[in-house]
C-alpha positions in Angstrom: 7.2 3.9 7.3 8.7 5.6 10.3 5.7 8.0 10.5 3.3 5.1 11.2 2.0 4.3 14.7 1.7 0.8 16.1 -2.0 0.5 15.1 -1.3 1.5 11.5 1.5 -1.0 10.8 -0.6 -4.1 10.5 -3.0 -2.3 8.1 -0.1 -1.3 5.9 1.4 -4.8 6.0 -1.9 -6.4 5.2 -2.4 -4.0 2.3 1.1 -4.7 0.9 0.2 -8.4 0.9 -2.9 -7.7 -1.2 -0.9 -5.5 -3.5 1.6 -8.3 -4.1 -1.3 -10.4 -5.3 -3.0 -7.7 -7.4 0.2 -6.5 -9.1 2.0 -9.8 -9.1 5.1 -8.2 -7.5 7.4 -8.9 -4.6 6.6 -7.4 -1.2 9.3 -4.8 -1.5 7.8 -3.6 -4.8 4.3 -3.5 -3.2 5.6 -1.1 -0.6 7.2 1.0 -3.3 4.0 1.2 -5.3 2.0 2.2 -2.2 4.6 4.7 -1.2 4.7 6.2 -4.7 0.9 6.6 -4.7 1.0 8.2 -1.3 3.6 10.7 -2.4 1.8 11.5 -5.7 -1.5 12.2 -4.0 -0.3 13.7 -0.8 -1.6 10.8 1.4 -0.1 8.9 4.3 0.8 5.2 3.8 -2.0 4.2 6.2 -4.6 6.0 4.0 -3.4 4.3 0.9 -3.4 1.0 2.8 -7.0 1.5 3.9 -8.0 2.3 0.3 -6.4 -0.9 -0.9 -8.1 -3.0 1.8 -11.5 -1.4 1.1 -11.0 -2.2 -2.6 -11.1 1.5 -3.4 -7.6 1.4 -4.9 -6.1 -1.4 -6.9 -2.6 -1.9 -8.3 -2.3 -4.1 -11.4 0.6 -5.7 -13.0 2.5 -3.1 -15.1 1.6 -0.5 -12.5 
């Protein structure tokens, strides 16, 4: 997450919290899921986070 600026960090943290609820995982795993999605689709973490918060992307248990 070192490529994030100060405005993007809260968005990513909030999205990680939502992913913990969606996927029923710990916070560390939520970041891993988001990061994996970002790598797979050539996105930045903040873009994945925005998709999660806008309910355009959902992680489920077993993801």
